[in-house]
C-alpha positions as CSV (number, residue, x, y, z in Angstrom):
1,X,-20.2,7.0,-15.5
2,X,-23.7,5.6,-15.9
3,X,-25.0,3.2,-13.2
4,X,-24.1,-0.4,-13.9
5,X,-26.8,-3.0,-14.2
6,X,-25.9,-5.4,-11.4
7,X,-28.2,-6.5,-8.6
8,X,-28.4,-3.9,-5.9
9,X,-30.0,-3.9,-2.4
10,X,-33.4,-2.2,-2.8
11,X,-34.3,-1.8,0.8
12,X,-34.0,1.9,1.5
13,X,-33.8,1.3,5.2
14,X,-30.7,-0.9,4.8
15,X,-27.3,0.7,5.5
16,X,-26.2,-1.0,2.3
17,X,-29.0,0.4,0.1
18,X,-27.9,0.7,-3.5
19,X,-24.9,-1.5,-3.1
20,X,-24.2,-4.9,-4.6
21,X,-26.8,-7.5,-3.5
22,X,-24.4,-10.3,-2.9
23,X,-27.3,-12.6,-2.0
24,X,-28.0,-12.8,-5.8
25,X,-24.5,-14.0,-6.6
26,X,-23.3,-17.6,-6.6
27,X,-22.1,-18.7,-3.1
28,X,-18.9,-20.2,-1.9
29,X,-19.0,-24.0,-2.2
30,X,-15.8,-25.0,-0.5
31,X,-13.4,-24.0,2.3
32,X,-9.7,-23.7,1.3
33,X,-7.8,-26.6,2.9
34,X,-5.5,-25.5,5.7
35,X,-2.4,-26.7,4.1
36,X,-3.2,-25.0,0.8
37,X,-4.0,-21.7,2.7
38,X,-0.6,-21.9,4.3
39,X,1.1,-22.4,0.9
40,X,-0.8,-19.3,-0.4
41,X,0.2,-17.1,2.5
42,X,3.9,-18.3,2.6
43,X,4.1,-17.6,-1.2
44,X,2.6,-14.2,-0.7
45,X,5.1,-13.3,2.0
46,X,8.0,-14.4,-0.2
47,X,6.6,-12.6,-3.3
48,X,6.0,-9.5,-1.3
49,X,9.6,-9.6,-0.1
50,X,10.8,-9.7,-3.7
51,X,8.6,-6.7,-4.6
52,X,9.5,-4.6,-1.5
53,X,11.6,-6.0,1.4
54,X,10.5,-5.1,4.9
55,X,14.0,-4.1,6.0
56,X,16.1,-1.2,4.7
57,X,19.3,-3.2,5.4
58,X,19.8,-6.8,4.5
59,X,23.5,-7.4,5.3
60,X,24.9,-10.8,4.3
61,X,26.9,-12.7,6.9
62,X,30.6,-12.5,6.6
63,X,30.4,-9.6,4.1
64,X,34.0,-8.2,3.6
65,X,34.6,-5.0,5.4
66,X,35.2,-3.1,2.2
67,X,31.9,-4.2,0.7
68,X,30.1,-3.4,4.0
69,X,31.5,0.1,4.0
70,X,30.4,0.7,0.4
71,X,26.9,-0.7,1.2
72,X,26.4,1.6,4.1
73,X,27.7,4.6,2.3
74,X,25.2,4.0,-0.5
75,X,22.4,3.4,2.0
76,X,23.3,6.8,3.5
77,X,22.9,8.4,0.2
78,X,19.6,6.7,-0.3
79,X,18.4,7.9,3.1
80,X,19.3,11.5,2.1
81,X,17.3,11.0,-1.1
82,X,14.3,9.8,1.0
83,X,14.7,12.7,3.4
84,X,14.3,15.2,0.5
85,X,11.6,13.4,-1.4
86,X,9.3,12.6,1.5
87,X,9.7,15.7,3.6
88,X,6.0,16.4,3.9
89,X,5.5,20.1,4.4
90,X,8.8,21.7,3.2
91,X,8.5,24.7,5.5
92,X,7.5,22.9,8.7
93,X,10.1,20.1,8.0
94,X,12.9,22.6,7.5
95,X,11.8,24.6,10.6
96,X,11.7,21.4,12.7
97,X,15.2,20.3,11.6
98,X,17.0,23.5,12.5
99,X,19.1,23.0,15.7
100,X,19.0,19.2,15.3
101,X,22.1,17.1,14.7
102,X,22.3,15.3,11.4
103,X,22.8,12.1,13.5
104,X,19.3,12.5,15.1
105,X,17.7,13.4,11.8
106,X,19.3,10.4,10.1
107,X,18.0,8.0,12.8
108,X,14.5,9.5,12.6
109,X,14.5,9.3,8.7
110,X,15.7,5.7,9.0
111,X,12.8,4.9,11.2
112,X,10.3,6.6,8.9
113,X,11.7,4.9,5.8
114,X,11.5,1.5,7.6
115,X,7.9,2.1,8.4
116,X,7.2,3.1,4.8
117,X,8.8,-0.1,3.5
118,X,6.8,-2.2,5.9
119,X,3.6,-0.6,4.6
120,X,4.6,-1.3,1.0
121,X,5.5,-4.9,1.8
122,X,2.3,-5.4,3.7
123,X,0.2,-4.0,0.8
124,X,1.8,-6.5,-1.7
125,X,1.3,-9.4,0.8
126,X,-2.4,-8.9,1.2
127,X,-2.9,-8.2,-2.5
128,X,-1.3,-11.6,-3.3
129,X,-3.3,-13.4,-0.5
130,X,-6.6,-11.9,-1.7
131,X,-6.0,-12.8,-5.3
132,X,-4.8,-16.3,-4.7
133,X,-7.5,-17.2,-2.1
134,X,-10.1,-15.9,-4.5
135,X,-8.7,-18.3,-7.2
136,X,-8.5,-21.2,-4.7
137,X,-12.1,-20.6,-3.5
138,X,-13.4,-21.6,-6.9
139,X,-16.3,-19.1,-6.4
140,X,-15.3,-17.0,-9.4
141,X,-15.4,-17.6,-13.2
142,X,-11.9,-16.1,-13.4
143,X,-9.5,-14.1,-11.3
144,X,-6.6,-12.3,-13.0
145,X,-4.0,-9.6,-12.4
146,X,-4.8,-6.4,-14.2
147,X,-1.3,-4.9,-14.3
148,X,-2.6,-1.3,-13.9
149,X,-1.5,1.2,-11.3
150,X,-5.1,1.8,-10.3
151,X,-6.3,-1.8,-9.9
152,X,-4.8,-5.0,-8.5
153,X,-6.9,-7.8,-9.8
154,X,-10.2,-8.5,-11.5
155,X,-12.7,-11.2,-10.5
156,X,-15.7,-12.3,-12.6
157,X,-18.6,-13.8,-10.7
158,X,-21.9,-15.3,-11.9
159,X,-25.3,-14.5,-10.6
160,X,-27.6,-17.2,-9.2
161,X,-30.0,-16.5,-12.1
162,X,-28.2,-18.0,-15.1
163,X,-30.0,-15.7,-17.5
164,X,-28.3,-12.7,-16.0
165,X,-24.8,-11.7,-17.0
166,X,-21.7,-12.3,-14.9
167,X,-20.3,-9.3,-13.1
168,X,-16.7,-8.1,-13.4
169,X,-15.3,-6.8,-10.1
170,X,-12.2,-4.6,-10.3
171,X,-10.3,-4.5,-7.0
172,X,-7.8,-2.1,-5.6
173,X,-6.4,-3.1,-2.2
174,X,-5.3,-0.7,0.5
175,X,-4.0,-1.5,4.0
176,X,-6.2,1.1,5.6
177,X,-8.6,3.9,4.6
178,X,-6.1,6.6,5.7
179,X,-3.6,5.3,3.1
180,X,-5.1,8.1,1.0
181,X,-6.1,11.5,2.1
182,X,-9.7,12.7,1.7
183,X,-8.8,14.8,-1.3
184,X,-7.2,11.7,-3.1
185,X,-10.3,9.5,-3.0
186,X,-12.3,11.1,-5.8
187,X,-9.3,10.9,-8.2
188,X,-8.6,7.3,-7.2
189,X,-12.3,6.3,-7.7
190,X,-12.4,7.9,-11.1
191,X,-9.2,6.2,-12.2
192,X,-10.3,2.8,-11.0
193,X,-13.7,3.1,-12.8
194,X,-12.0,4.2,-15.9
195,X,-10.0,1.0,-15.9
196,X,-13.2,-1.0,-15.6
197,X,-15.1,1.0,-18.2
198,X,-12.4,0.8,-20.8
199,X,-11.6,-2.9,-20.4
200,X,-12.2,-4.3,-23.9
201,X,-12.1,-7.9,-22.5
202,X,-15.1,-7.3,-20.3
203,X,-18.7,-8.3,-21.1
204,X,-21.6,-7.4,-18.8
205,X,-21.7,-4.9,-15.9
206,X,-18.7,-4.0,-13.7
207,X,-18.3,-3.1,-10.0
208,X,-15.3,-1.3,-8.6
209,X,-14.1,-2.2,-5.1
210,X,-11.5,-0.7,-2.8
211,X,-10.7,-3.5,-0.4
212,X,-9.5,-2.3,3.0
213,X,-7.5,-5.3,4.2
214,X,-6.9,-4.4,7.8
215,X,-9.8,-2.3,9.1
216,X,-12.8,-4.0,10.7
217,X,-16.3,-3.2,9.3
218,X,-18.5,-4.0,6.4
219,X,-18.8,-1.6,3.4
220,X,-19.7,1.9,2.3
221,X,-19.8,4.3,-0.7
222,X,-17.7,7.4,-0.6
223,X,-19.8,10.6,-0.9
224,X,-19.0,14.2,-1.7
225,X,-19.4,16.2,1.5
226,X,-21.1,19.2,0.1
227,X,-23.7,17.5,-2.1
228,X,-23.9,14.1,-0.3
229,X,-23.8,12.5,-3.7
230,X,-21.7,9.4,-4.3
231,X,-18.5,10.0,-6.2
232,X,-19.6,6.9,-8.1
233,X,-22.6,4.6,-7.7
234,X,-20.5,1.8,-9.1
235,X,-17.7,2.0,-6.6
236,X,-17.8,0.5,-3.0
237,X,-15.4,0.5,-0.1
238,X,-15.2,-3.0,1.4
239,X,-13.8,-3.3,4.9
240,X,-12.1,-6.4,6.1
241,X,-15.2,-8.2,7.6
242,X,-16.9,-8.1,4.2
243,X,-13.9,-8.1,1.9
244,X,-12.2,-11.3,3.1
245,X,-15.3,-13.5,3.4
246,X,-16.4,-12.4,-0.1
247,X,-13.2,-13.4,-1.8
248,X,-11.7,-16.1,0.3
249,X,-14.5,-17.6,2.3
250,X,-12.4,-16.9,5.4
251,X,-12.9,-14.3,8.1
252,X,-10.5,-11.4,8.7
253,X,-9.5,-13.0,12.0
254,X,-8.7,-16.3,10.2
255,X,-6.6,-14.6,7.6
256,X,-4.6,-12.6,10.2
257,X,-4.1,-15.7,12.4
258,X,-2.7,-17.7,9.5
259,X,-0.4,-14.8,8.4
260,X,1.0,-14.6,11.9
261,X,1.8,-18.4,11.8
262,X,3.4,-18.0,8.4
263,X,5.5,-15.1,9.5
264,X,6.7,-17.1,12.5
265,X,7.7,-20.0,10.2
266,X,9.3,-17.9,7.4
267,X,11.0,-15.3,9.7
268,X,11.3,-12.6,7.0
269,X,13.7,-9.7,7.8
270,X,12.2,-7.5,10.5
271,X,11.8,-3.7,10.3
272,X,14.7,-2.0,12.1
273,X,12.8,0.6,14.2
274,X,15.3,0.8,17.0
275,X,17.3,4.1,16.6
276,X,20.3,2.5,18.2
277,X,20.4,-0.1,15.5
278,X,21.2,2.4,12.7
279,X,24.9,1.7,11.7
280,X,27.2,4.6,12.4
281,X,28.8,4.5,8.9
282,X,25.3,4.9,7.3
283,X,24.7,7.9,9.5
284,X,28.1,9.4,8.7
285,X,27.3,9.0,5.0
286,X,24.0,10.8,5.4
287,X,25.9,13.6,7.3
288,X,28.5,13.8,4.6
289,X,25.9,14.6,2.0
290,X,24.3,17.2,4.3
291,X,27.7,18.9,4.6
292,X,28.2,18.7,0.8
293,X,24.9,20.5,0.4
294,X,26.0,23.1,3.0
295,X,23.1,22.3,5.3
296,X,25.1,22.0,8.6
297,X,27.1,24.2,10.9
298,X,30.5,23.3,12.4
299,X,28.7,21.3,15.1
300,X,26.9,19.1,12.6
301,X,23.5,20.7,13.2
302,X,21.1,22.0,10.6
303,X,21.3,25.8,10.8
304,X,19.5,27.3,7.7
305,X,15.7,26.6,7.4
306,X,15.4,28.6,4.2
307,X,18.1,26.7,2.4
308,X,16.8,23.4,3.6
309,X,13.3,24.3,2.5
310,X,14.6,25.3,-0.9
311,X,16.2,21.9,-1.2
312,X,12.8,20.2,-0.4
313,X,11.0,22.4,-2.9
314,X,13.6,22.2,-5.8
315,X,14.6,18.5,-5.3
316,X,18.2,17.3,-5.4
317,X,18.8,17.6,-9.1
318,X,17.6,21.2,-9.5
319,X,19.3,22.2,-6.2
320,X,22.6,20.9,-7.4
321,X,22.3,22.8,-10.7
322,X,21.6,26.0,-8.8
323,X,24.3,25.8,-6.2
324,X,26.9,23.6,-8.0
325,X,27.2,21.1,-5.1
């Protein structure tokens, strides 16, 4: 993609050389009132919960025993599905499981799935907070959801020189930089820039931003290791100490402090990371599927690394078709 014509830092000695010169953009003119900030964060917590609950299990009080049993059996099946889909390295995962009881594997997978759901919930939460604080800050001409897998929202900002065009900023939010592996960044950068370049509603230059919500630091541009050339001169990585002040006029510390207070007042379902908290009926349901797939010996331990690895490679549907389980 050709370099976009937005103001860039020209000082070659600056660590931000070539990046957006935010000194030439309109400044924040107001601080979000505390009560309004609280409303935004509480709303983000609730909306994130609707998108992806933090907890695997949300059991209603006084749920009839029959309904509880059915719920836990279904969750055991879902845990097995997760076990197969997110095994990582099929060979190493199969090797590591051999000799382990299905009960221990089920508890470990429950813990892993809980952590994954927490990351998903957290991602939605900070996406909503960033978007809504940007709107409330009144710094931007417009802020809107994009509705694309590659980008979360778009913000249009004016330059201080009224004769210069407004800049469209396309934002994708990640919790941390290691959310994606090194080999995934070039593809993600290309995909985000394609969204910006093909936006028929855009006028003027665009900038693509990966906002890293929970890592301290300023900003950078991803470069190709062999050539040291940027993957894109129009895409920047904004860490939390640049990202949050730019969009919300609040520091990273202020955002986190308010999120803690809101979580304490809202008390959303907590992640169940204690192995002892995994219901026995859920574990037995997981074990029942493992037995059905002929993965266990008489003692309930995984005993065939090759067969388990084949399940990881084929997936459940193809494995069932092959073995008729």
